[in-house]
BAKOL-799785 format. One line per field, with one value per residue (C-alpha): y, z, x negated; residue number from 1; residue in three letters. Coordinates in steps of 0.25 Angstrom, whole numbers, plus 2048, in hexadecimal, padded with zeros to 3 digits. Example, Ala and Ser with C-alpha at 12.3 -4.5 7.8 and 13.67 -1.06 7.14 Angstrom:
BEGIN
py [7EE 7FC]
pz [81F 81D]
px [7CF 7C9]
nr [1 2]
rest [ALA SER]
END
This chain:
BEGIN
py [852 84F 85A 85F 85A 85F 859 862 85B 85D 855 84A 847 83C 82D 820 820 82F 831 82D 83B 842 83A 83E 84C 84B 849 83E 839 838 833 838 830 82C 832 82E 839 839 834 83F 83D 847 84A 850 855 849 851 856 849 842 84D 84B 83C 83D 846 83F 831 828 82E 83E 844 84B 857 855 863 863 86F 878 86D 866 862 855 84D 840 835 82E 820 81A 81E 817 816 811 803 806 815 816 824 828 825 828 82B 829 832 82E 839 83A 841 849 846 837 82D 825 818 818 811 819 816 812 816 812 81C 81A 80D 810 812 804 7FE 7F0 7F2 7F5 7EC 7E7 7E0 7E2 7ED 7F4 7EE 7F4 7EA 7F4 800 806 806 80A 815 81D 82C 839 83D 848 840 834 833 833 828 821 81F 812 815 80A 80F 806 7F9 7F5 7E6 7DB 7D9 7E7 7EB 7F7 7F4 7FD 800 806 811 81F 823 831 838 835 828 81A 80D 805 7F9 7EE 7F3 7E7 7EA 7E9 7F6 7F4 7EA 7E6 7DB 7D3 7D1 7C4 7B9 7B2 7A4 79F 790 790 787 77C 77E 77C 770 76A 76D 766 75A 75A 75B 74F 747 74A 747 739 736 73A 731 725 727 727 71A 714 718 712 705 704 707 6FC 6F1 6F5]
pz [821 820 81D 829 827 830 833 83B 844 84F 85C 85A 864 85C 85C 857 84E 850 847 83B 83C 83B 82F 828 82A 824 832 834 842 845 851 856 860 864 86B 878 878 878 86C 865 85E 853 846 838 82C 822 816 81E 824 816 811 81D 81B 80C 80F 81C 819 824 826 825 833 835 83E 845 849 853 852 85F 864 862 855 854 84A 846 83B 835 83B 838 82D 82F 822 820 81B 80F 80B 80F 816 821 82E 839 839 844 845 84E 855 852 858 84D 853 854 849 845 83D 831 824 818 809 7FF 7F0 7E4 7DB 7CD 7CA 7BB 7BD 7C3 7BA 7BE 7B6 7A9 79D 7A5 7AF 7BA 7C2 7CF 7DB 7E8 7F4 800 800 80E 818 826 82A 836 837 83E 83A 831 82B 827 818 811 807 803 7F5 7EF 7E2 7D8 7CF 7D7 7D2 7C7 7C6 7CB 7D7 7DC 7E8 7F0 7FF 80A 80E 801 803 805 812 814 820 82E 829 82C 827 832 829 823 81A 811 80D 7FD 7F8 7E9 7DE 7D0 7CD 7C1 7B7 7B8 7AE 7A7 7A3 796 795 787 781 78C 78B 77C 77D 788 77F 773 77B 781 773 76E 779 776 768 76B 775 76A 760 769 76C 75E 75B 767 761 754 75A 762 755 74D 758 758]
px [7D1 7E0 7EA 7F2 801 80B 819 823 82C 836 839 843 84F 856 852 856 862 865 858 861 868 85A 856 864 860 852 84B 841 83D 82E 826 819 810 802 7F6 7FC 806 815 81C 825 832 833 83A 836 83C 83D 837 82C 829 828 81F 816 815 812 806 801 803 7FE 7F1 7F1 7F4 802 803 811 816 821 82A 827 81E 810 809 802 7F9 7FF 7FE 809 80B 818 823 830 839 847 847 850 84E 840 843 83A 841 836 827 81D 811 805 7FD 7EE 7E2 7DC 7CE 7D0 7CF 7DC 7DE 7E7 7EA 7E6 7EB 7E1 7E3 7DB 7D5 7CE 7D4 7D3 7C4 7C1 7B7 7BB 7C9 7C2 7C7 7D3 7CA 7D4 7DB 7D9 7E0 7E2 7E3 7E3 7EB 7E7 7DC 7DB 7D1 7CE 7CC 7D0 7DF 7DB 7CF 7D9 7DA 7E7 7E3 7D6 7D1 7CB 7C3 7C5 7BA 7B0 7B8 7AE 7B1 7BA 7B1 7B2 7BB 7BE 7BE 7C4 7B5 7B3 7BD 7B8 7BF 7B9 7B3 7B8 7C0 7BC 7C2 7CA 7D0 7C7 7BC 7BE 7CC 7CD 7D2 7D1 7CB 7CC 7D7 7D4 7DF 7E7 7E3 7EE 7EA 7F2 7F4 7FB 7F1 7F3 802 802 7FA 804 80F 809 806 814 819 811 816 824 823 81D 828 832 82C 82B 83A 83E 836 83D 84B 847 842 84F 858 851 853 862]
nr [1 2 3 4 5 6 7 8 9 10 11 12 13 14 15 16 17 18 19 20 21 22 23 24 25 26 27 28 29 30 31 32 33 34 35 36 37 38 39 40 41 42 43 44 45 46 47 48 49 50 51 52 53 54 55 56 57 58 59 60 61 62 63 64 65 66 67 68 69 70 71 72 73 74 75 76 77 78 79 80 81 82 83 84 85 86 87 88 89 90 91 92 93 94 95 96 97 98 99 100 101 102 103 104 105 106 107 108 109 110 111 112 113 114 115 116 117 118 119 120 121 122 123 124 125 126 127 128 129 130 131 132 133 134 135 136 137 138 139 140 141 142 143 144 145 146 147 148 149 150 151 152 153 154 155 156 157 158 159 160 161 162 163 164 165 166 167 168 169 170 171 172 173 174 175 176 177 178 179 180 181 182 183 184 185 186 187 188 189 190 191 192 193 194 195 196 197 198 199 200 201 202 203 204 205 206 207 208 209 210 211 212 213 214 215 216 217 218 219 220 221 222 223 224 225 226]
rest [UNK UNK UNK UNK UNK UNK UNK UNK UNK UNK UNK UNK UNK UNK UNK UNK UNK UNK UNK UNK UNK UNK UNK UNK UNK UNK UNK UNK UNK UNK UNK UNK UNK UNK UNK UNK UNK UNK UNK UNK UNK UNK UNK UNK UNK UNK UNK UNK UNK UNK UNK UNK UNK UNK UNK UNK UNK UNK UNK UNK UNK UNK UNK UNK UNK UNK UNK UNK UNK UNK UNK UNK UNK UNK UNK UNK UNK UNK UNK UNK UNK UNK UNK UNK UNK UNK UNK UNK UNK UNK UNK UNK UNK UNK UNK UNK UNK UNK UNK UNK UNK UNK UNK UNK UNK UNK UNK UNK UNK UNK UNK UNK UNK UNK UNK UNK UNK UNK UNK UNK UNK UNK UNK UNK UNK UNK UNK UNK UNK UNK UNK UNK UNK UNK UNK UNK UNK UNK UNK UNK UNK UNK UNK UNK UNK UNK UNK UNK UNK UNK UNK UNK UNK UNK UNK UNK UNK UNK UNK UNK UNK UNK UNK UNK UNK UNK UNK UNK UNK UNK UNK UNK UNK UNK UNK UNK UNK UNK UNK UNK UNK UNK UNK UNK UNK UNK UNK UNK UNK UNK UNK UNK UNK UNK UNK UNK UNK UNK UNK UNK UNK UNK UNK UNK UNK UNK UNK UNK UNK UNK UNK UNK UNK UNK UNK UNK UNK UNK UNK UNK UNK UNK UNK UNK UNK UNK]
END
């Protein structure tokens, strides 16, 4: 079960361009919506918010605790960042029912790449094609990340599909079961054509020599006639 992450917030009374003053003071606007309830305009300490986002990612539930108010379970749905600086401008949280399954993309990481038999002797390198898959689970059963074990890649024909990933109890795959997660990519073969190039150069050289000799003979003939 996922750990309980709490974000303390306060109600927000500023909107639009006025939110700039909040950000200058280390406060970030947040928004909570979903479950057919009224949406809430809130604000959180920037440092606290960044810490929560690092811990929760987009899959682990976050308990939004409003000062002198309600507490609700959410997951991160949207992070708005400044186009130049990358600073967080606004975060949307979606309310979830802890007893109902939700759908979410989960990152896939590769493990044991150095133990893949198919790479022995420089036969190739492990290549990752899909970096996240979508799964369904109750909020506190949702994995933070999933692992693809590359030790099963024993030759160039072997492939790890999304259906091969161990999801854990209470978690089911929502995206395609045929997505290619990882495989062995053979090294590129560089074909050298030095022999052909040398042959071509030799032939061209012979032709040039013949043309030169012919030109000399023609000049001698012209000279004699003169």
